[in-house]
PDB file of N, CA, C and O in Angstrom:
ATOM      1  N   MET A   1      31.012 -48.647  55.215  1.00  0.00           N
ATOM      2  CA  MET A   1      30.636 -47.392  56.146  1.00  0.00           C
ATOM      3  C   MET A   1      31.685 -47.414  57.281  1.00  0.00           C
ATOM      4  O   MET A   1      32.041 -48.396  57.932  1.00  0.00           O
ATOM      5  N   LEU A   2      32.071 -46.249  57.378  1.00  0.00           N
ATOM      6  CA  LEU A   2      33.211 -45.873  58.531  1.00  0.00           C
ATOM      7  C   LEU A   2      32.409 -46.143  59.827  1.00  0.00           C
ATOM      8  O   LEU A   2      33.009 -46.818  60.664  1.00  0.00           O
ATOM      9  N   TYR A   3      31.307 -45.782  60.102  1.00  0.00           N
ATOM     10  CA  TYR A   3      30.509 -45.951  61.345  1.00  0.00           C
ATOM     11  C   TYR A   3      29.420 -46.774  61.123  1.00  0.00           C
ATOM     12  O   TYR A   3      28.389 -46.194  60.782  1.00  0.00           O
ATOM     13  N   PRO A   4      29.383 -47.958  61.227  1.00  0.00           N
ATOM     14  CA  PRO A   4      28.195 -48.687  61.025  1.00  0.00           C
ATOM     15  C   PRO A   4      26.866 -48.236  61.832  1.00  0.00           C
ATOM     16  O   PRO A   4      26.884 -48.021  63.044  1.00  0.00           O
ATOM     17  N   ALA A   5      25.750 -48.121  61.051  1.00  0.00           N
ATOM     18  CA  ALA A   5      24.532 -47.756  61.617  1.00  0.00           C
ATOM     19  C   ALA A   5      23.947 -48.855  62.549  1.00  0.00           C
ATOM     20  O   ALA A   5      24.029 -50.021  62.161  1.00  0.00           O
ATOM     21  N   SER A   6      23.360 -48.579  63.756  1.00  0.00           N
ATOM     22  CA  SER A   6      22.629 -49.404  64.523  1.00  0.00           C
ATOM     23  C   SER A   6      21.462 -49.804  63.860  1.00  0.00           C
ATOM     24  O   SER A   6      20.987 -49.155  62.928  1.00  0.00           O
ATOM     25  N   GLU A   7      20.927 -50.951  64.338  1.00  0.00           N
ATOM     26  CA  GLU A   7      19.556 -51.788  63.649  1.00  0.00           C
ATOM     27  C   GLU A   7      18.506 -50.649  63.932  1.00  0.00           C
ATOM     28  O   GLU A   7      17.615 -50.500  63.096  1.00  0.00           O
ATOM     29  N   ARG A   8      18.532 -49.964  64.862  1.00  0.00           N
ATOM     30  CA  ARG A   8      17.362 -48.857  65.152  1.00  0.00           C
ATOM     31  C   ARG A   8      17.406 -47.814  64.035  1.00  0.00           C
ATOM     32  O   ARG A   8      16.371 -47.458  63.471  1.00  0.00           O
ATOM     33  N   VAL A   9      18.639 -47.314  63.708  1.00  0.00           N
ATOM     34  CA  VAL A   9      18.720 -46.290  62.635  1.00  0.00           C
ATOM     35  C   VAL A   9      18.399 -47.008  61.404  1.00  0.00           C
ATOM     36  O   VAL A   9      17.691 -46.370  60.625  1.00  0.00           O
ATOM     37  N   LEU A  10      18.809 -48.386  60.978  1.00  0.00           N
ATOM     38  CA  LEU A  10      18.623 -48.873  59.790  1.00  0.00           C
ATOM     39  C   LEU A  10      17.049 -49.071  59.590  1.00  0.00           C
ATOM     40  O   LEU A  10      16.529 -49.111  58.475  1.00  0.00           O
ATOM     41  N   GLU A  11      16.360 -49.188  60.775  1.00  0.00           N
ATOM     42  CA  GLU A  11      14.909 -49.422  60.567  1.00  0.00           C
ATOM     43  C   GLU A  11      14.221 -48.121  60.401  1.00  0.00           C
ATOM     44  O   GLU A  11      13.130 -48.116  59.831  1.00  0.00           O
ATOM     45  N   ILE A  12      14.783 -46.922  60.874  1.00  0.00           N
ATOM     46  CA  ILE A  12      14.234 -45.738  60.661  1.00  0.00           C
ATOM     47  C   ILE A  12      14.543 -45.378  59.142  1.00  0.00           C
ATOM     48  O   ILE A  12      13.645 -44.878  58.465  1.00  0.00           O
ATOM     49  N   LYS A  13      15.725 -45.609  58.627  1.00  0.00           N
ATOM     50  CA  LYS A  13      16.015 -45.316  57.341  1.00  0.00           C
ATOM     51  C   LYS A  13      14.931 -46.300  56.406  1.00  0.00           C
ATOM     52  O   LYS A  13      14.307 -45.741  55.504  1.00  0.00           O
ATOM     53  N   ARG A  14      14.768 -47.494  56.603  1.00  0.00           N
ATOM     54  CA  ARG A  14      13.758 -48.214  55.838  1.00  0.00           C
ATOM     55  C   ARG A  14      12.523 -47.424  55.901  1.00  0.00           C
ATOM     56  O   ARG A  14      12.011 -47.098  54.830  1.00  0.00           O
ATOM     57  N   GLN A  15      12.019 -47.100  56.909  1.00  0.00           N
ATOM     58  CA  GLN A  15      10.634 -46.432  57.082  1.00  0.00           C
ATOM     59  C   GLN A  15      10.701 -45.076  56.277  1.00  0.00           C
ATOM     60  O   GLN A  15       9.817 -44.647  55.535  1.00  0.00           O
ATOM     61  N   LEU A  16      11.869 -44.504  56.550  1.00  0.00           N
ATOM     62  CA  LEU A  16      11.899 -43.089  55.725  1.00  0.00           C
ATOM     63  C   LEU A  16      11.876 -43.416  54.144  1.00  0.00           C
ATOM     64  O   LEU A  16      11.228 -42.717  53.366  1.00  0.00           O
ATOM     65  N   GLU A  17      12.551 -44.410  53.776  1.00  0.00           N
ATOM     66  CA  GLU A  17      12.456 -44.888  52.026  1.00  0.00           C
ATOM     67  C   GLU A  17      10.995 -45.185  51.709  1.00  0.00           C
ATOM     68  O   GLU A  17      10.432 -44.818  50.678  1.00  0.00           O
ATOM     69  N   ARG A  18      10.487 -45.820  52.600  1.00  0.00           N
ATOM     70  CA  ARG A  18       9.049 -46.366  52.423  1.00  0.00           C
ATOM     71  C   ARG A  18       8.135 -45.020  52.234  1.00  0.00           C
ATOM     72  O   ARG A  18       7.359 -44.817  51.300  1.00  0.00           O
ATOM     73  N   PHE A  19       8.390 -44.192  53.281  1.00  0.00           N
ATOM     74  CA  PHE A  19       7.510 -42.895  53.205  1.00  0.00           C
ATOM     75  C   PHE A  19       7.685 -42.107  52.191  1.00  0.00           C
ATOM     76  O   PHE A  19       6.730 -41.477  51.738  1.00  0.00           O
ATOM     77  N   MET A  20       8.940 -42.005  51.658  1.00  0.00           N
ATOM     78  CA  MET A  20       9.447 -41.056  50.446  1.00  0.00           C
ATOM     79  C   MET A  20       8.720 -41.662  49.210  1.00  0.00           C
ATOM     80  O   MET A  20       8.175 -40.940  48.375  1.00  0.00           O
ATOM     81  N   ASP A  21       8.738 -43.152  49.123  1.00  0.00           N
ATOM     82  CA  ASP A  21       8.279 -43.734  47.858  1.00  0.00           C
ATOM     83  C   ASP A  21       6.687 -43.517  47.915  1.00  0.00           C
ATOM     84  O   ASP A  21       6.128 -43.169  46.875  1.00  0.00           O
ATOM     85  N   ASP A  22       6.051 -43.678  48.904  1.00  0.00           N
ATOM     86  CA  ASP A  22       4.584 -43.807  49.241  1.00  0.00           C
ATOM     87  C   ASP A  22       3.985 -42.520  49.130  1.00  0.00           C
ATOM     88  O   ASP A  22       2.920 -42.403  48.524  1.00  0.00           O
ATOM     89  N   HIS A  23       4.647 -41.382  49.733  1.00  0.00           N
ATOM     90  CA  HIS A  23       3.980 -40.139  49.886  1.00  0.00           C
ATOM     91  C   HIS A  23       4.658 -38.817  49.265  1.00  0.00           C
ATOM     92  O   HIS A  23       3.992 -37.845  48.909  1.00  0.00           O
ATOM     93  N   ILE A  24       6.069 -38.894  49.174  1.00  0.00           N
ATOM     94  CA  ILE A  24       6.781 -37.746  48.916  1.00  0.00           C
ATOM     95  C   ILE A  24       6.934 -37.438  47.381  1.00  0.00           C
ATOM     96  O   ILE A  24       6.560 -36.434  46.774  1.00  0.00           O
ATOM     97  N   TYR A  25       7.624 -38.639  46.875  1.00  0.00           N
ATOM     98  CA  TYR A  25       7.728 -38.702  45.333  1.00  0.00           C
ATOM     99  C   TYR A  25       6.575 -38.460  44.359  1.00  0.00           C
ATOM    100  O   TYR A  25       6.650 -37.782  43.334  1.00  0.00           O
ATOM    101  N   PRO A  26       5.312 -39.218  44.894  1.00  0.00           N
ATOM    102  CA  PRO A  26       4.127 -39.084  44.033  1.00  0.00           C
ATOM    103  C   PRO A  26       3.508 -37.582  44.173  1.00  0.00           C
ATOM    104  O   PRO A  26       2.703 -37.201  43.324  1.00  0.00           O
ATOM    105  N   ASN A  27       3.883 -36.750  45.230  1.00  0.00           N
ATOM    106  CA  ASN A  27       3.311 -35.501  45.371  1.00  0.00           C
ATOM    107  C   ASN A  27       4.372 -34.335  45.015  1.00  0.00           C
ATOM    108  O   ASN A  27       4.118 -33.146  45.212  1.00  0.00           O
ATOM    109  N   GLU A  28       5.586 -34.802  44.471  1.00  0.00           N
ATOM    110  CA  GLU A  28       6.460 -33.604  43.966  1.00  0.00           C
ATOM    111  C   GLU A  28       5.847 -32.536  43.112  1.00  0.00           C
ATOM    112  O   GLU A  28       6.076 -31.341  43.300  1.00  0.00           O
ATOM    113  N   ALA A  29       5.025 -33.018  42.122  1.00  0.00           N
ATOM    114  CA  ALA A  29       4.673 -32.040  41.292  1.00  0.00           C
ATOM    115  C   ALA A  29       3.514 -31.135  41.922  1.00  0.00           C
ATOM    116  O   ALA A  29       3.360 -29.950  41.629  1.00  0.00           O
ATOM    117  N   ARG A  30       2.781 -31.792  42.758  1.00  0.00           N
ATOM    118  CA  ARG A  30       1.925 -30.939  43.433  1.00  0.00           C
ATOM    119  C   ARG A  30       2.638 -29.891  44.347  1.00  0.00           C
ATOM    120  O   ARG A  30       2.277 -28.716  44.297  1.00  0.00           O
ATOM    121  N   HIS A  31       3.608 -30.278  45.151  1.00  0.00           N
ATOM    122  CA  HIS A  31       4.457 -29.504  45.955  1.00  0.00           C
ATOM    123  C   HIS A  31       4.848 -28.280  44.969  1.00  0.00           C
ATOM    124  O   HIS A  31       4.465 -27.166  45.327  1.00  0.00           O
ATOM    125  N   TYR A  32       5.482 -28.371  43.911  1.00  0.00           N
ATOM    126  CA  TYR A  32       5.811 -27.559  43.031  1.00  0.00           C
ATOM    127  C   TYR A  32       4.774 -26.494  42.381  1.00  0.00           C
ATOM    128  O   TYR A  32       5.052 -25.342  42.047  1.00  0.00           O
ATOM    129  N   ARG A  33       3.757 -27.014  42.299  1.00  0.00           N
ATOM    130  CA  ARG A  33       2.530 -26.150  41.657  1.00  0.00           C
ATOM    131  C   ARG A  33       2.201 -25.385  42.934  1.00  0.00           C
ATOM    132  O   ARG A  33       1.937 -24.211  42.673  1.00  0.00           O
ATOM    133  N   GLU A  34       2.145 -25.629  44.019  1.00  0.00           N
ATOM    134  CA  GLU A  34       1.645 -25.002  45.418  1.00  0.00           C
ATOM    135  C   GLU A  34       2.644 -23.990  45.438  1.00  0.00           C
ATOM    136  O   GLU A  34       2.269 -22.827  45.590  1.00  0.00           O
ATOM    137  N   VAL A  35       3.848 -24.240  45.311  1.00  0.00           N
ATOM    138  CA  VAL A  35       4.935 -23.384  45.618  1.00  0.00           C
ATOM    139  C   VAL A  35       4.915 -22.191  44.515  1.00  0.00           C
ATOM    140  O   VAL A  35       5.184 -21.049  44.888  1.00  0.00           O
ATOM    141  N   GLU A  36       4.604 -22.449  43.193  1.00  0.00           N
ATOM    142  CA  GLU A  36       4.450 -21.667  42.047  1.00  0.00           C
ATOM    143  C   GLU A  36       3.204 -20.682  42.416  1.00  0.00           C
ATOM    144  O   GLU A  36       3.322 -19.462  42.310  1.00  0.00           O
ATOM    145  N   GLU A  37       2.016 -21.296  42.852  1.00  0.00           N
ATOM    146  CA  GLU A  37       0.837 -20.428  43.059  1.00  0.00           C
ATOM    147  C   GLU A  37       0.923 -19.782  44.371  1.00  0.00           C
ATOM    148  O   GLU A  37       0.411 -18.663  44.321  1.00  0.00           O
ATOM    149  N   LEU A  38       1.353 -20.060  45.444  1.00  0.00           N
ATOM    150  CA  LEU A  38       1.259 -19.510  46.628  1.00  0.00           C
ATOM    151  C   LEU A  38       2.531 -18.520  46.847  1.00  0.00           C
ATOM    152  O   LEU A  38       2.360 -17.467  47.462  1.00  0.00           O
ATOM    153  N   GLY A  39       3.711 -18.844  46.374  1.00  0.00           N
ATOM    154  CA  GLY A  39       4.825 -18.184  46.528  1.00  0.00           C
ATOM    155  C   GLY A  39       5.765 -18.753  47.772  1.00  0.00           C
ATOM    156  O   GLY A  39       5.423 -19.694  48.488  1.00  0.00           O
ATOM    157  N   PRO A  40       6.875 -18.100  47.891  1.00  0.00           N
ATOM    158  CA  PRO A  40       7.817 -18.672  49.082  1.00  0.00           C
ATOM    159  C   PRO A  40       7.265 -18.395  50.313  1.00  0.00           C
ATOM    160  O   PRO A  40       6.433 -17.499  50.450  1.00  0.00           O
ATOM    161  N   TRP A  41       7.707 -19.178  51.346  1.00  0.00           N
ATOM    162  CA  TRP A  41       7.494 -18.754  52.849  1.00  0.00           C
ATOM    163  C   TRP A  41       5.951 -18.840  53.157  1.00  0.00           C
ATOM    164  O   TRP A  41       5.463 -18.070  53.984  1.00  0.00           O
ATOM    165  N   LYS A  42       5.194 -19.758  52.509  1.00  0.00           N
ATOM    166  CA  LYS A  42       3.926 -19.904  52.822  1.00  0.00           C
ATOM    167  C   LYS A  42       3.782 -21.543  53.426  1.00  0.00           C
ATOM    168  O   LYS A  42       4.611 -22.425  53.208  1.00  0.00           O
ATOM    169  N   VAL A  43       2.618 -21.689  54.169  1.00  0.00           N
ATOM    170  CA  VAL A  43       2.331 -23.136  54.493  1.00  0.00           C
ATOM    171  C   VAL A  43       1.478 -23.841  53.222  1.00  0.00           C
ATOM    172  O   VAL A  43       0.333 -23.570  52.861  1.00  0.00           O
ATOM    173  N   TYR A  44       2.237 -24.652  52.764  1.00  0.00           N
ATOM    174  CA  TYR A  44       1.798 -25.459  51.605  1.00  0.00           C
ATOM    175  C   TYR A  44       0.804 -26.563  51.962  1.00  0.00           C
ATOM    176  O   TYR A  44       1.169 -27.351  52.834  1.00  0.00           O
ATOM    177  N   PRO A  45      -0.418 -26.735  51.403  1.00  0.00           N
ATOM    178  CA  PRO A  45      -1.239 -27.803  51.734  1.00  0.00           C
ATOM    179  C   PRO A  45      -0.638 -29.046  51.830  1.00  0.00           C
ATOM    180  O   PRO A  45      -0.688 -29.743  52.843  1.00  0.00           O
ATOM    181  N   ILE A  46      -0.025 -29.366  50.718  1.00  0.00           N
ATOM    182  CA  ILE A  46       0.578 -30.814  50.789  1.00  0.00           C
ATOM    183  C   ILE A  46       1.393 -31.016  51.982  1.00  0.00           C
ATOM    184  O   ILE A  46       1.322 -32.117  52.530  1.00  0.00           O
ATOM    185  N   VAL A  47       2.159 -30.113  52.466  1.00  0.00           N
ATOM    186  CA  VAL A  47       3.021 -30.302  53.557  1.00  0.00           C
ATOM    187  C   VAL A  47       2.166 -30.806  54.904  1.00  0.00           C
ATOM    188  O   VAL A  47       2.427 -31.742  55.659  1.00  0.00           O
ATOM    189  N   GLU A  48       1.049 -29.856  54.940  1.00  0.00           N
ATOM    190  CA  GLU A  48       0.017 -29.989  55.932  1.00  0.00           C
ATOM    191  C   GLU A  48      -0.679 -31.262  55.968  1.00  0.00           C
ATOM    192  O   GLU A  48      -1.040 -31.754  57.037  1.00  0.00           O
ATOM    193  N   GLU A  49      -0.881 -31.806  54.862  1.00  0.00           N
ATOM    194  CA  GLU A  49      -1.547 -33.287  54.728  1.00  0.00           C
ATOM    195  C   GLU A  49      -0.456 -34.351  55.268  1.00  0.00           C
ATOM    196  O   GLU A  49      -0.786 -35.272  56.014  1.00  0.00           O
ATOM    197  N   LEU A  50       0.782 -34.161  54.859  1.00  0.00           N
ATOM    198  CA  LEU A  50       1.592 -35.305  54.962  1.00  0.00           C
ATOM    199  C   LEU A  50       2.194 -35.243  56.425  1.00  0.00           C
ATOM    200  O   LEU A  50       2.614 -36.266  56.966  1.00  0.00           O
ATOM    201  N   LYS A  51       2.223 -33.942  57.078  1.00  0.00           N
ATOM    202  CA  LYS A  51       2.856 -33.821  58.175  1.00  0.00           C
ATOM    203  C   LYS A  51       2.430 -34.889  59.228  1.00  0.00           C
ATOM    204  O   LYS A  51       3.246 -35.622  59.787  1.00  0.00           O
ATOM    205  N   PRO A  52       0.872 -34.921  59.487  1.00  0.00           N
ATOM    206  CA  PRO A  52       0.404 -35.987  60.359  1.00  0.00           C
ATOM    207  C   PRO A  52       0.866 -37.399  60.189  1.00  0.00           C
ATOM    208  O   PRO A  52       1.097 -38.191  61.103  1.00  0.00           O
ATOM    209  N   LEU A  53       0.978 -37.625  58.832  1.00  0.00           N
ATOM    210  CA  LEU A  53       1.319 -39.173  58.445  1.00  0.00           C
ATOM    211  C   LEU A  53       2.779 -39.383  58.918  1.00  0.00           C
ATOM    212  O   LEU A  53       3.130 -40.435  59.453  1.00  0.00           O
ATOM    213  N   ALA A  54       3.698 -38.240  58.677  1.00  0.00           N
ATOM    214  CA  ALA A  54       5.074 -38.662  59.137  1.00  0.00           C
ATOM    215  C   ALA A  54       5.132 -38.558  60.778  1.00  0.00           C
ATOM    216  O   ALA A  54       5.878 -39.250  61.471  1.00  0.00           O
ATOM    217  N   LYS A  55       4.282 -37.646  61.238  1.00  0.00           N
ATOM    218  CA  LYS A  55       4.364 -37.795  62.870  1.00  0.00           C
ATOM    219  C   LYS A  55       3.887 -39.040  63.491  1.00  0.00           C
ATOM    220  O   LYS A  55       4.332 -39.507  64.540  1.00  0.00           O
ATOM    221  N   ALA A  56       2.763 -39.643  62.625  1.00  0.00           N
ATOM    222  CA  ALA A  56       2.186 -40.752  63.201  1.00  0.00           C
ATOM    223  C   ALA A  56       3.293 -41.994  62.965  1.00  0.00           C
ATOM    224  O   ALA A  56       3.209 -42.935  63.755  1.00  0.00           O
ATOM    225  N   GLN A  57       4.156 -42.042  62.094  1.00  0.00           N
ATOM    226  CA  GLN A  57       5.142 -43.008  61.678  1.00  0.00           C
ATOM    227  C   GLN A  57       6.385 -42.697  62.443  1.00  0.00           C
ATOM    228  O   GLN A  57       7.375 -43.395  62.221  1.00  0.00           O
ATOM    229  N   GLY A  58       6.459 -41.627  63.412  1.00  0.00           N
ATOM    230  CA  GLY A  58       7.623 -41.365  64.076  1.00  0.00           C
ATOM    231  C   GLY A  58       8.713 -40.729  63.098  1.00  0.00           C
ATOM    232  O   GLY A  58       9.888 -40.999  63.346  1.00  0.00           O
ATOM    233  N   LEU A  59       8.453 -39.989  62.118  1.00  0.00           N
ATOM    234  CA  LEU A  59       9.284 -39.711  61.136  1.00  0.00           C
ATOM    235  C   LEU A  59       9.490 -38.074  61.080  1.00  0.00           C
ATOM    236  O   LEU A  59      10.073 -37.468  60.180  1.00  0.00           O
ATOM    237  N   TRP A  60       8.912 -37.536  62.183  1.00  0.00           N
ATOM    238  CA  TRP A  60       8.855 -35.878  62.292  1.00  0.00           C
ATOM    239  C   TRP A  60       9.804 -35.686  63.259  1.00  0.00           C
ATOM    240  O   TRP A  60       9.974 -36.409  64.241  1.00  0.00           O
ATOM    241  N   ASN A  61      10.530 -34.526  62.916  1.00  0.00           N
ATOM    242  CA  ASN A  61      11.725 -33.798  63.881  1.00  0.00           C
ATOM    243  C   ASN A  61      12.780 -34.966  64.157  1.00  0.00           C
ATOM    244  O   ASN A  61      13.169 -35.161  65.309  1.00  0.00           O
ATOM    245  N   LEU A  62      13.217 -35.707  63.137  1.00  0.00           N
ATOM    246  CA  LEU A  62      14.314 -36.586  63.421  1.00  0.00           C
ATOM    247  C   LEU A  62      15.624 -35.881  63.965  1.00  0.00           C
ATOM    248  O   LEU A  62      16.388 -36.471  64.729  1.00  0.00           O
ATOM    249  N   PHE A  63      15.828 -34.665  63.554  1.00  0.00           N
ATOM    250  CA  PHE A  63      16.978 -33.924  63.843  1.00  0.00           C
ATOM    251  C   PHE A  63      17.181 -33.666  65.347  1.00  0.00           C
ATOM    252  O   PHE A  63      18.296 -33.476  65.833  1.00  0.00           O
ATOM    253  N   LEU A  64      15.961 -33.670  66.102  1.00  0.00           N
ATOM    254  CA  LEU A  64      15.927 -33.217  67.478  1.00  0.00           C
ATOM    255  C   LEU A  64      16.579 -34.379  68.316  1.00  0.00           C
ATOM    256  O   LEU A  64      16.196 -35.546  68.232  1.00  0.00           O
ATOM    257  N   PRO A  65      17.674 -33.919  69.192  1.00  0.00           N
ATOM    258  CA  PRO A  65      18.268 -34.939  69.858  1.00  0.00           C
ATOM    259  C   PRO A  65      17.472 -35.382  71.167  1.00  0.00           C
ATOM    260  O   PRO A  65      17.810 -36.385  71.796  1.00  0.00           O
ATOM    261  N   ASP A  66      16.521 -34.673  71.500  1.00  0.00           N
ATOM    262  CA  ASP A  66      15.785 -34.764  72.685  1.00  0.00           C
ATOM    263  C   ASP A  66      14.511 -35.804  72.353  1.00  0.00           C
ATOM    264  O   ASP A  66      13.575 -35.449  71.636  1.00  0.00           O
ATOM    265  N   SER A  67      14.578 -36.897  72.854  1.00  0.00           N
ATOM    266  CA  SER A  67      13.813 -38.129  72.582  1.00  0.00           C
ATOM    267  C   SER A  67      12.188 -37.760  72.892  1.00  0.00           C
ATOM    268  O   SER A  67      11.282 -38.455  72.434  1.00  0.00           O
ATOM    269  N   ASP A  68      11.974 -36.687  73.650  1.00  0.00           N
ATOM    270  CA  ASP A  68      10.733 -36.406  74.180  1.00  0.00           C
ATOM    271  C   ASP A  68       9.948 -35.790  73.030  1.00  0.00           C
ATOM    272  O   ASP A  68       8.769 -36.066  72.808  1.00  0.00           O
ATOM    273  N   ARG A  69      10.835 -34.751  72.158  1.00  0.00           N
ATOM    274  CA  ARG A  69      10.335 -34.014  70.946  1.00  0.00           C
ATOM    275  C   ARG A  69      10.558 -34.704  69.566  1.00  0.00           C
ATOM    276  O   ARG A  69       9.798 -34.650  68.599  1.00  0.00           O
ATOM    277  N   GLY A  70      11.854 -35.421  69.670  1.00  0.00           N
ATOM    278  CA  GLY A  70      12.190 -35.823  68.328  1.00  0.00           C
ATOM    279  C   GLY A  70      12.692 -37.251  68.433  1.00  0.00           C
ATOM    280  O   GLY A  70      12.182 -37.909  69.340  1.00  0.00           O
ATOM    281  N   ALA A  71      13.570 -37.831  67.695  1.00  0.00           N
ATOM    282  CA  ALA A  71      13.899 -39.128  67.562  1.00  0.00           C
ATOM    283  C   ALA A  71      14.874 -39.631  68.602  1.00  0.00           C
ATOM    284  O   ALA A  71      14.904 -40.812  68.949  1.00  0.00           O
ATOM    285  N   GLY A  72      15.651 -38.717  69.077  1.00  0.00           N
ATOM    286  CA  GLY A  72      16.761 -38.950  70.217  1.00  0.00           C
ATOM    287  C   GLY A  72      17.826 -39.475  69.595  1.00  0.00           C
ATOM    288  O   GLY A  72      18.511 -40.312  70.182  1.00  0.00           O
ATOM    289  N   LEU A  73      18.148 -39.036  68.228  1.00  0.00           N
ATOM    290  CA  LEU A  73      19.350 -39.519  67.540  1.00  0.00           C
ATOM    291  C   LEU A  73      20.479 -38.799  67.780  1.00  0.00           C
ATOM    292  O   LEU A  73      20.304 -37.593  67.953  1.00  0.00           O
ATOM    293  N   THR A  74      21.586 -39.214  67.835  1.00  0.00           N
ATOM    294  CA  THR A  74      22.840 -38.387  67.777  1.00  0.00           C
ATOM    295  C   THR A  74      23.041 -37.689  66.513  1.00  0.00           C
ATOM    296  O   THR A  74      22.367 -38.142  65.588  1.00  0.00           O
ATOM    297  N   ASN A  75      23.862 -36.614  66.216  1.00  0.00           N
ATOM    298  CA  ASN A  75      24.281 -36.116  64.894  1.00  0.00           C
ATOM    299  C   ASN A  75      24.670 -37.106  63.949  1.00  0.00           C
ATOM    300  O   ASN A  75      24.220 -37.069  62.804  1.00  0.00           O
ATOM    301  N   LEU A  76      25.539 -38.069  64.355  1.00  0.00           N
ATOM    302  CA  LEU A  76      26.163 -38.980  63.344  1.00  0.00           C
ATOM    303  C   LEU A  76      24.931 -40.135  62.991  1.00  0.00           C
ATOM    304  O   LEU A  76      24.881 -40.629  61.864  1.00  0.00           O
ATOM    305  N   GLU A  77      24.114 -40.451  63.875  1.00  0.00           N
ATOM    306  CA  GLU A  77      22.978 -41.123  63.341  1.00  0.00           C
ATOM    307  C   GLU A  77      22.023 -40.573  62.464  1.00  0.00           C
ATOM    308  O   GLU A  77      21.540 -41.166  61.499  1.00  0.00           O
ATOM    309  N   TYR A  78      21.742 -39.330  62.854  1.00  0.00           N
ATOM    310  CA  TYR A  78      20.840 -38.459  61.932  1.00  0.00           C
ATOM    311  C   TYR A  78      21.574 -38.387  60.550  1.00  0.00           C
ATOM    312  O   TYR A  78      21.047 -38.795  59.514  1.00  0.00           O
ATOM    313  N   ALA A  79      22.703 -37.895  60.601  1.00  0.00           N
ATOM    314  CA  ALA A  79      23.522 -37.855  59.510  1.00  0.00           C
ATOM    315  C   ALA A  79      23.447 -39.012  58.532  1.00  0.00           C
ATOM    316  O   ALA A  79      23.296 -38.625  57.373  1.00  0.00           O
ATOM    317  N   THR A  80      23.503 -40.155  58.665  1.00  0.00           N
ATOM    318  CA  THR A  80      23.257 -41.386  57.948  1.00  0.00           C
ATOM    319  C   THR A  80      21.737 -41.377  57.277  1.00  0.00           C
ATOM    320  O   THR A  80      21.498 -42.025  56.257  1.00  0.00           O
ATOM    321  N   LEU A  81      20.908 -40.713  57.839  1.00  0.00           N
ATOM    322  CA  LEU A  81      19.524 -40.594  57.230  1.00  0.00           C
ATOM    323  C   LEU A  81      19.259 -39.622  56.123  1.00  0.00           C
ATOM    324  O   LEU A  81      18.281 -39.699  55.378  1.00  0.00           O
ATOM    325  N   CYS A  82      20.242 -38.650  56.056  1.00  0.00           N
ATOM    326  CA  CYS A  82      20.129 -37.521  55.145  1.00  0.00           C
ATOM    327  C   CYS A  82      20.636 -37.847  53.754  1.00  0.00           C
ATOM    328  O   CYS A  82      20.606 -36.991  52.870  1.00  0.00           O
TER     329      CYS A  82
END
């Protein structure tokens, strides 16, 4: 890696991977069904169910550089998580 990630970023990455494995991948089919049923630009129930879990784990709004509202990551740090 050209710019090595900090231990903090590596821990967030591990948390994200666990969250994806535990919550996102198992619900992909449900999400697609909800999109088909409700159409675009709707609030999908699965997203509303998973949002508080992501927030509780500090995995919500990671793109916001403001540490009061987001993770306080730089663009470079955030890019390694995408």
